[in-house]
C-alpha positions in Angstrom: -9.4 -4.5 9.8 -7.4 -8.0 8.5 -5.4 -9.1 10.2 -1.5 -11.6 9.7 -0.7 -14.4 11.4 2.6 -14.1 13.0 5.6 -16.0 13.0 6.5 -18.5 14.9 2.9 -18.1 16.7 1.6 -20.9 14.9 2.7 -24.9 16.5 2.7 -26.6 13.5 6.4 -26.6 11.2 4.5 -24.7 8.5 4.6 -21.3 8.0 1.5 -19.2 7.4 0.7 -17.8 4.1 -1.0 -14.5 5.0 2.7 -13.2 6.1 2.8 -11.1 3.1 3.6 -7.0 5.2 6.3 -8.9 7.6 8.7 -11.3 4.8 8.1 -7.5 3.4 6.4 -8.7 -0.2 6.0 -6.4 -3.2 6.2 -7.3 -6.9 8.1 -5.4 -9.9 6.4 -2.2 -9.8 8.3 1.5 -12.0 7.1 4.9 -12.0 6.6 5.9 -15.3 5.0 9.3 -16.7 1.2 9.3 -16.5 0.5 12.4 -18.8 -0.9 15.0 -16.7 -1.5 13.5 -13.5 2.2 13.2 -13.3 4.3 10.8 -12.2 2.5 7.5 -12.1 3.2 3.6 -10.5 2.8 1.3 -13.1 3.6 -3.1 -12.6 6.0 -4.8 -14.4 3.6 -8.0 -14.6 0.7 -9.4 -13.8 -1.5 -9.3 -11.4 -3.4 -11.2 -9.9 -6.9 -10.4 -9.1 -6.4 -10.0 -4.4 -2.6 -9.9 -4.4 -1.1 -8.0 -1.9 0.9 -5.2 -5.0 3.0 -3.2 -2.0 3.1 -1.8 1.6 2.7 1.5 2.2 4.7 3.3 4.1 5.3 6.4 5.6 6.3 8.0 8.6 3.6 8.5 11.0 2.6 11.1 12.6 -0.7 12.3 14.5 -3.6 13.7 12.5 -2.5 17.6 13.1 0.4 17.1 12.6 0.0 15.4 9.2 -2.4 18.8 8.2 0.1 21.3 8.5 2.9 19.6 7.0 -0.3 19.4 3.7 0.9 20.7 0.0 -0.6 20.6 -2.9 0.3 16.0 -3.5 -1.8 14.7 -0.5 0.8 10.9 0.4 -0.9 9.9 3.7 -4.1 6.9 4.7 -5.1 6.6 7.9 -4.4 3.5 10.4 -5.8 4.7 13.4 -8.1 7.2 13.9 -4.8 9.1 15.0 -2.1 8.9 13.6 -1.5 9.0 9.2 1.1 6.8 7.5 3.4 10.7 5.4 4.5 9.5 2.6 5.7 12.1 1.3 9.4 13.2 2.6 10.3 9.8 2.6 8.4 6.4 1.4 7.5 3.3 -0.1 6.7 3.7 -4.2 2.7 3.1 -4.0 2.7 6.6 -2.7 3.3 6.8 -6.4 -0.2 5.4 -6.2 -3.2 7.6 -8.6 -6.3 8.3 -6.7 -8.9 6.9 -10.5 -13.0 6.7 -10.7 -12.4 3.1 -11.8 -9.7 1.8 -9.8 -7.9 -1.4 -9.3 -7.3 -1.5 -6.6 -7.6 -0.8 -3.1 -5.6 0.1 0.1 -6.4 -2.5 3.1 -5.4 -1.7 6.5 -3.8 -5.0 7.7 -3.1 -5.5 12.4 0.6 -6.8 12.6 1.0 -8.2 16.1 -0.8 -5.3 17.1 0.8 -2.6 14.5 -1.9 -1.2 12.0 0.0 -1.6 8.5 -1.9 -0.4 4.7 -0.9 -2.3 1.7 -2.6 -1.9 -2.0 -4.4 -4.5 -3.2 -5.8 -5.8 -6.6 -9.0 -6.3 -7.3 -9.1 -7.0 -10.5 -7.4 -8.8 -12.8 -3.6 -6.9 -13.9 -2.8 -6.0 -16.4 1.5 -5.8 -17.6 2.4 -2.7 -17.9 -1.1 -1.0 -16.8 -1.1 1.6 -14.0 -1.8 1.0 -10.3 -4.8 3.3 -9.7 -6.8 3.6 -6.6 -9.8 5.2 -4.9 
């Protein structure tokens, strides 16, 4: 798991460049048709390899409750052994990123001041108008 530095924790006045989650940064993205896969998440700009794209947000619930809610569509990410971030009812655009055997991004877990967060990161340079996928 990665750790993001906390604002104000450093003695210098320089900002840590790894506060992407705390700053709420995300890139320009849009929802479009992805053919047979339904709706997909697409880039509206060029994205460099290893760039933070968007935070995976939703309702944090216990794993058992998530399995009771499961429907045809799976909008959950498990940041800890007992919890799931369920984006089926509310969440960020990343819930529309489709799975792929040849993905261009990955989900990563990050510790933000003791709270586990998940974000989508580019595993390669991604051209503008490309569909974002992960495995």
